[in-house]
N, C-alpha and C positions, 0 to 999 in steps of 0.2 A: 501645520502643515507638514505635506506627504512626507518630505525631506526627514521631517523631527522621529516619527515612526520609524524611516529604515535606519537612523543613524546607530550606531555604536553596535551593530552584530551583523556578522557574515549568515548567518543562519535563517531570514526571511521565511522562506520559502515552507521550512519545515517547519518551521515555529507557527506560522499561519496554518499550513496542515493540521498539525497536532490541534491547535487551538479551534478550528472551525473546521475540521471534518473528524479524526479520529475520538476523540472526545465525544462530539455530540452523537458519532457513530455507537460508542461503546454503548452509551447514556441509554439511546433507543432499545438495540441488542435487550440490554437491562428490561427495558419497560414493554417489549415486547412478550419476550419470554415469562414475566411476572403475568401478563394480563392474561397469557397462554394454561398458565398453571391454577390461575384462579379460575379460571371460567372450566379446566379439566375438571380440579378437583374439590371447588365448591360450589360452581354450578351447572356439572356433570355434564357439559360440554355443550349446553344451552344456546350461547354465542356463534358454537361454529364457525372457528379460530383455524381451520385448517391451515392457511396460507402462511403463518406464524412461523412455522418451521422452517417454508424453506424461504421465506423473506429473511428468515433472522442467517441463515447458512448464506443467502448472497451478498449480505450488509458483510458478514463475518471474510467472507473472503477478499472483500475490496480493503477494507479496513487491512488485513493482515499483508496485502500488497502493495496500498500504500504506504503504511507502516516501514516497509522495507526499505524506502525512501530517507524516512526519519529516521532510524538506525542508523544506516548506512553513513548520511551526511554529520549525525553525531558521534561517527565510531563507536556504538553501542554495541555491534554485535563480537562474537568469540572470534578471535584469533592462536592460533596454533604458531608458534616459531621452530621449527626443526632446525634450519641451518642464521647462521648471524651473517646476516649483511649489513654494511653501509644503510643507513635512515633514508637516506635518499632517495638512494636504489630500490629496496625494499616497499616506498609508498609508492613509487612508479608501477614496480611491480606487481601491487595490490590492485591498481588502481586500472592495468590492464585486464588481471583474472577477470576483476567483479566484473568490469568492461565485456569480456569474452563471456563470461557466463551466463549474464544480464543479456547480451547479444542472440546468444544462442540460443536461451530461454524465447525469445521475443521472436524470432524467427521462428521456431518449432512452433511455440502458438498461433504464430501467423499464417502459416503451413497446415496447421490441423482446423484450422475455422471452418473452411469450406468442406468438410466432412463430418461436421454436426451437426443436426436436423432435432434433435430429440427436445421436447419441451417439459418442462415443468408439471406435474400433475394437477396442484391443486389452483396454480396462479397463471398457467398455459404461457407464463414466457418459457424465451428460447435458453436454451443450458449454454448458448453465448456468453451470454451476460458474466458469469463468474471467467470467462476468457476476455473477453474485454478487460476486465478485473488486470490479468495476469499481462495483458499487450500495453499497459498504461501504467503498471506499477513496476514492469522494468523501463520501460521508456523513461519513467521519472527518474530511477534510479542511477541510469546511465545521465541521464542529464545533470543530474546532482552530482555525478564523476568529473564530469567535464567542465564544468562550472570552475571548477579551485583553479583550471588554467586559464581562465579570461583575465585580463589584466584587472588590477584592484580597484577602478572605479567602473567598471561591468559587475563584478563579482559579489561587490557589498549590496546587490541590490536582491541576493540572491540569498 
């Protein structure tokens, strides 16, 4: 049953993201770059894989912004304490600052999107693809910050 899969963990969303997106994404990048290296140095560019570098950069940008939610949810980011405040206040203050930062990143990227018209040279894809990663990753990070304030019966699913 689905209930058994979701039982005894409060980080299901980030675990699923790691298992089905981040790990395969990094493996995909490794495979693409390996094929590109083989093509360039062994086959002297016979396959003509000019698009590999652009696709690798796009996938890497997406993985970086998706991983921010995972790292933030698992509290794996670097923290520096300058002043000592009570733990509860510290957690709320940390949430407010992180939501404000990612909210600003989300808003500023959304405002910038209409001004971006460039395309990648080899693939012809819009440069906006990378900006969508910022929007999606920031939204996911904000969502992960906010779900811990849900009642227990709802937050266990995320």
